[in-house]
C-alpha positions in Angstrom: 0.0 0.0 0.0 1.1 3.4 -0.7 1.3 6.3 1.6 -1.5 8.1 -0.2 -4.0 5.2 0.2 -3.1 4.9 3.9 -3.9 8.6 4.4 -7.1 8.2 2.4 -8.1 5.2 4.5 -7.3 7.1 7.8 -9.3 10.0 6.5 -12.3 7.9 5.9 -12.0 6.3 9.3 -11.8 9.8 10.9 -14.8 11.0 8.9 -16.7 7.9 9.9 -15.8 8.3 13.6 -16.9 12.0 13.5 -20.2 11.1 11.9 -20.8 8.3 14.5 -20.1 10.8 17.3 -22.4 13.4 15.8 -25.2 10.7 15.3 -24.8 9.6 18.9 -25.1 13.3 20.1 -28.2 13.8 17.9 -29.8 10.6 19.1 -29.3 11.5 22.7 -30.7 15.0 22.1 -33.8 13.5 20.4 -34.3 11.0 23.3 -34.0 13.9 25.8 -36.6 16.0 23.8 -38.9 12.9 23.6 -38.7 12.4 27.4 -39.5 16.1 28.0 -42.5 15.8 25.7 -43.7 12.7 27.6 -43.2 14.5 31.0 -45.1 17.5 29.6 -48.0 15.3 28.4 -48.2 13.7 31.9 -48.3 17.1 33.5 -51.1 18.1 31.1 -53.1 15.0 32.0 -52.6 15.7 35.7 -53.7 19.3 35.3 -56.7 18.3 33.3 -57.7 15.8 36.1 -57.2 18.5 38.7 -59.3 20.9 36.6 -62.1 18.3 36.4 -61.9 17.7 40.1 -62.2 21.4 40.8 -65.0 21.9 38.4 -66.9 19.0 40.0 -66.3 20.5 43.5 -67.4 23.9 42.3 -70.6 22.5 40.7 -71.3 20.5 43.9 -70.9 23.5 46.1 -73.0 25.6 43.8 -75.8 23.0 43.9 -75.5 22.9 47.7 -75.9 26.6 47.8 -78.9 26.3 45.5 -80.4 23.6 47.6 -79.9 25.6 50.7 -81.6 28.6 49.2 -84.5 26.4 48.1 -84.6 24.9 51.5 -84.8 28.3 53.2 -87.4 29.7 50.7 -89.6 26.8 49.7 -89.2 23.7 51.9 -88.4 25.1 55.3 -86.3 22.1 56.4 -84.1 22.4 59.4 -81.4 20.2 61.0 -82.7 18.0 63.7 -82.3 19.2 67.3 -81.3 17.2 70.4 -84.9 17.1 71.5 -85.9 15.1 68.4 -83.8 12.1 69.2 -85.2 9.3 71.3 -83.3 7.7 74.2 -84.6 4.1 74.2 -86.7 1.6 72.3 -89.6 2.3 74.6 -89.7 6.0 73.6 -89.5 4.9 69.9 -92.3 2.4 70.5 -94.6 5.2 71.7 -94.6 6.5 68.1 -96.0 3.3 66.8 -99.7 2.7 66.0 -101.9 -0.2 67.2 -102.1 -3.2 64.9 -104.9 -3.1 62.3 -107.7 -5.6 62.3 -106.3 -7.9 59.6 -102.6 -7.6 60.5 -100.6 -10.7 61.2 -99.4 -11.5 64.7 -95.9 -10.2 65.5 -93.0 -12.6 65.5 -92.0 -13.4 69.0 -89.1 -15.3 70.4 -90.4 -18.6 72.0 -89.1 -20.1 75.2 -89.9 -23.6 76.6 -90.7 -23.7 80.3 -89.3 -26.6 82.2 -91.5 -29.6 82.4 -93.3 -29.0 79.1 -92.8 -31.4 76.2 -91.5 -29.8 73.0 -93.9 -29.6 70.1 -93.4 -31.9 67.2 -90.9 -30.6 64.6 -92.7 -29.9 61.3 -92.0 -32.2 58.4 -89.6 -31.0 55.7 -91.4 -30.3 52.5 -89.7 -30.3 49.1 -89.9 -26.8 47.5 -90.2 -28.4 44.1 -93.0 -31.0 44.6 -94.6 -29.7 47.8 -94.6 -33.2 49.2 -93.0 -34.2 52.5 -89.4 -35.4 52.3 -88.7 -39.0 53.1 -87.7 -39.2 56.8 -85.1 -41.8 56.0 -83.2 -39.1 54.0 -83.0 -36.9 57.1 -82.4 -39.6 59.8 -78.9 -38.9 61.3 -78.1 -42.6 61.5 -78.9 -43.2 57.9 -77.0 -40.1 56.9 -73.9 -41.4 58.8 -74.2 -44.7 57.0 -74.5 -43.2 53.6 -71.6 -40.8 54.3 -69.4 -43.8 55.4 -70.5 -45.8 52.3 -72.0 -48.6 54.5 -75.7 -48.3 53.9 -77.9 -47.1 51.0 -81.2 -45.4 51.2 -83.9 -47.4 49.5 -86.5 -45.3 47.8 -90.0 -46.4 47.0 -90.4 -47.2 43.3 -93.9 -45.6 43.3 -92.3 -42.2 44.0 -90.7 -42.2 40.6 -87.7 -40.3 41.9 -84.1 -40.7 41.1 -81.6 -41.6 43.9 -81.7 -38.7 46.4 -78.6 -38.1 48.4 -79.0 -36.1 51.6 -77.1 -32.8 51.8 -75.3 -33.9 55.0 -74.1 -37.1 53.3 -72.5 -35.1 50.5 -70.9 -32.7 52.9 -70.1 -35.2 55.7 -71.3 -35.5 59.3 -72.1 -32.0 60.5 -72.7 -33.2 64.1 -69.0 -34.1 64.8 
Protein backbone atom coordinates (compact mmCIF):
# COMPACT_ATOMS: atom_id res chain seq x y z
CA UNK A 1 0.00 0.00 0.00
CA UNK A 2 1.11 3.42 -0.70
CA UNK A 3 1.32 6.33 1.63
CA UNK A 4 -1.50 8.09 -0.17
CA UNK A 5 -3.95 5.18 0.17
CA UNK A 6 -3.15 4.90 3.88
CA UNK A 7 -3.90 8.56 4.39
CA UNK A 8 -7.12 8.23 2.44
CA UNK A 9 -8.12 5.21 4.54
CA UNK A 10 -7.26 7.07 7.77
CA UNK A 11 -9.28 10.04 6.54
CA UNK A 12 -12.33 7.89 5.88
CA UNK A 13 -12.02 6.31 9.31
CA UNK A 14 -11.79 9.76 10.91
CA UNK A 15 -14.82 11.00 8.94
CA UNK A 16 -16.74 7.85 9.93
CA UNK A 17 -15.82 8.32 13.63
CA UNK A 18 -16.87 11.99 13.53
CA UNK A 19 -20.19 11.08 11.86
CA UNK A 20 -20.80 8.35 14.48
CA UNK A 21 -20.11 10.78 17.32
CA UNK A 22 -22.44 13.39 15.76
CA UNK A 23 -25.15 10.74 15.26
CA UNK A 24 -24.82 9.65 18.90
CA UNK A 25 -25.14 13.26 20.08
CA UNK A 26 -28.18 13.81 17.86
CA UNK A 27 -29.77 10.55 19.10
CA UNK A 28 -29.28 11.55 22.75
CA UNK A 29 -30.75 15.00 22.07
CA UNK A 30 -33.84 13.45 20.38
CA UNK A 31 -34.28 11.05 23.30
CA UNK A 32 -34.03 13.95 25.78
CA UNK A 33 -36.63 15.96 23.85
CA UNK A 34 -38.94 12.91 23.63
CA UNK A 35 -38.66 12.40 27.42
CA UNK A 36 -39.45 16.07 27.95
CA UNK A 37 -42.53 15.77 25.71
CA UNK A 38 -43.74 12.70 27.63
CA UNK A 39 -43.21 14.49 30.95
CA UNK A 40 -45.12 17.53 29.62
CA UNK A 41 -47.99 15.30 28.44
CA UNK A 42 -48.20 13.68 31.88
CA UNK A 43 -48.31 17.12 33.50
CA UNK A 44 -51.08 18.14 31.10
CA UNK A 45 -53.11 15.03 31.98
CA UNK A 46 -52.58 15.66 35.72
CA UNK A 47 -53.65 19.30 35.33
CA UNK A 48 -56.74 18.26 33.35
CA UNK A 49 -57.67 15.78 36.09
CA UNK A 50 -57.21 18.49 38.72
CA UNK A 51 -59.30 20.88 36.64
CA UNK A 52 -62.08 18.29 36.36
CA UNK A 53 -61.94 17.70 40.11
CA UNK A 54 -62.17 21.43 40.82
CA UNK A 55 -65.05 21.86 38.35
CA UNK A 56 -66.92 19.00 40.03
CA UNK A 57 -66.32 20.47 43.47
CA UNK A 58 -67.44 23.91 42.28
CA UNK A 59 -70.63 22.48 40.74
CA UNK A 60 -71.31 20.50 43.93
CA UNK A 61 -70.86 23.54 46.13
CA UNK A 62 -72.99 25.63 43.78
CA UNK A 63 -75.76 23.03 43.89
CA UNK A 64 -75.47 22.88 47.69
CA UNK A 65 -75.95 26.63 47.83
CA UNK A 66 -78.90 26.31 45.45
CA UNK A 67 -80.41 23.56 47.59
CA UNK A 68 -79.85 25.60 50.75
CA UNK A 69 -81.60 28.60 49.20
CA UNK A 70 -84.52 26.41 48.05
CA UNK A 71 -84.65 24.92 51.54
CA UNK A 72 -84.84 28.35 53.15
CA UNK A 73 -87.39 29.74 50.71
CA UNK A 74 -89.64 26.84 49.70
CA UNK A 75 -89.23 23.74 51.86
CA UNK A 76 -88.42 25.09 55.30
CA UNK A 77 -86.34 22.07 56.37
CA UNK A 78 -84.13 22.42 59.42
CA UNK A 79 -81.44 20.24 60.96
CA UNK A 80 -82.68 17.97 63.75
CA UNK A 81 -82.27 19.22 67.29
CA UNK A 82 -81.32 17.20 70.38
CA UNK A 83 -84.94 17.06 71.52
CA UNK A 84 -85.90 15.13 68.35
CA UNK A 85 -83.77 12.10 69.22
CA UNK A 86 -85.17 9.26 71.32
CA UNK A 87 -83.26 7.71 74.21
CA UNK A 88 -84.57 4.13 74.17
CA UNK A 89 -86.67 1.59 72.32
CA UNK A 90 -89.62 2.32 74.60
CA UNK A 91 -89.67 5.97 73.57
CA UNK A 92 -89.46 4.88 69.94
CA UNK A 93 -92.32 2.41 70.46
CA UNK A 94 -94.58 5.21 71.66
CA UNK A 95 -94.60 6.54 68.10
CA UNK A 96 -96.04 3.26 66.81
CA UNK A 97 -99.69 2.70 66.00
CA UNK A 98 -101.87 -0.21 67.16
CA UNK A 99 -102.12 -3.20 64.86
CA UNK A 100 -104.87 -3.06 62.28
CA UNK A 101 -107.72 -5.59 62.30
CA UNK A 102 -106.29 -7.94 59.63
CA UNK A 103 -102.60 -7.57 60.47
CA UNK A 104 -100.59 -10.74 61.17
CA UNK A 105 -99.37 -11.51 64.65
CA UNK A 106 -95.90 -10.18 65.45
CA UNK A 107 -93.02 -12.63 65.49
CA UNK A 108 -91.98 -13.38 69.04
CA UNK A 109 -89.09 -15.34 70.45
CA UNK A 110 -90.36 -18.57 71.96
CA UNK A 111 -89.14 -20.11 75.20
CA UNK A 112 -89.90 -23.56 76.59
CA UNK A 113 -90.73 -23.66 80.28
CA UNK A 114 -89.27 -26.58 82.19
CA UNK A 115 -91.53 -29.60 82.41
CA UNK A 116 -93.26 -29.02 79.07
CA UNK A 117 -92.80 -31.40 76.16
CA UNK A 118 -91.49 -29.75 73.02
CA UNK A 119 -93.90 -29.58 70.10
CA UNK A 120 -93.36 -31.93 67.16
CA UNK A 121 -90.95 -30.59 64.60
CA UNK A 122 -92.72 -29.87 61.30
CA UNK A 123 -91.98 -32.19 58.39
CA UNK A 124 -89.56 -31.05 55.73
CA UNK A 125 -91.37 -30.29 52.49
CA UNK A 126 -89.72 -30.31 49.08
CA UNK A 127 -89.91 -26.84 47.54
CA UNK A 128 -90.25 -28.38 44.08
CA UNK A 129 -92.98 -30.95 44.63
CA UNK A 130 -94.64 -29.66 47.80
CA UNK A 131 -94.64 -33.23 49.23
CA UNK A 132 -93.00 -34.17 52.55
CA UNK A 133 -89.40 -35.38 52.26
CA UNK A 134 -88.75 -39.04 53.09
CA UNK A 135 -87.72 -39.20 56.76
CA UNK A 136 -85.07 -41.83 55.97
CA UNK A 137 -83.16 -39.15 54.03
CA UNK A 138 -83.05 -36.91 57.10
CA UNK A 139 -82.40 -39.55 59.80
CA UNK A 140 -78.90 -38.92 61.29
CA UNK A 141 -78.07 -42.64 61.54
CA UNK A 142 -78.92 -43.21 57.89
CA UNK A 143 -76.99 -40.11 56.89
CA UNK A 144 -73.89 -41.36 58.76
CA UNK A 145 -74.19 -44.74 57.04
CA UNK A 146 -74.50 -43.19 53.59
CA UNK A 147 -71.59 -40.82 54.27
CA UNK A 148 -69.44 -43.76 55.36
CA UNK A 149 -70.53 -45.78 52.30
CA UNK A 150 -72.00 -48.56 54.48
CA UNK A 151 -75.73 -48.25 53.87
CA UNK A 152 -77.87 -47.08 51.00
CA UNK A 153 -81.25 -45.37 51.23
CA UNK A 154 -83.88 -47.43 49.45
CA UNK A 155 -86.53 -45.26 47.81
CA UNK A 156 -90.00 -46.42 46.99
CA UNK A 157 -90.43 -47.24 43.32
CA UNK A 158 -93.85 -45.59 43.29
CA UNK A 159 -92.30 -42.18 44.05
CA UNK A 160 -90.74 -42.23 40.60
CA UNK A 161 -87.72 -40.33 41.89
CA UNK A 162 -84.09 -40.75 41.08
CA UNK A 163 -81.63 -41.57 43.85
CA UNK A 164 -81.68 -38.73 46.37
CA UNK A 165 -78.58 -38.07 48.45
CA UNK A 166 -79.04 -36.08 51.64
CA UNK A 167 -77.09 -32.84 51.79
CA UNK A 168 -75.33 -33.89 54.99
CA UNK A 169 -74.13 -37.09 53.28
CA UNK A 170 -72.53 -35.07 50.50
CA UNK A 171 -70.86 -32.70 52.95
CA UNK A 172 -70.06 -35.19 55.71
CA UNK A 173 -71.30 -35.51 59.25
CA UNK A 174 -72.05 -32.02 60.48
CA UNK A 175 -72.66 -33.18 64.07
CA UNK A 176 -69.04 -34.13 64.80
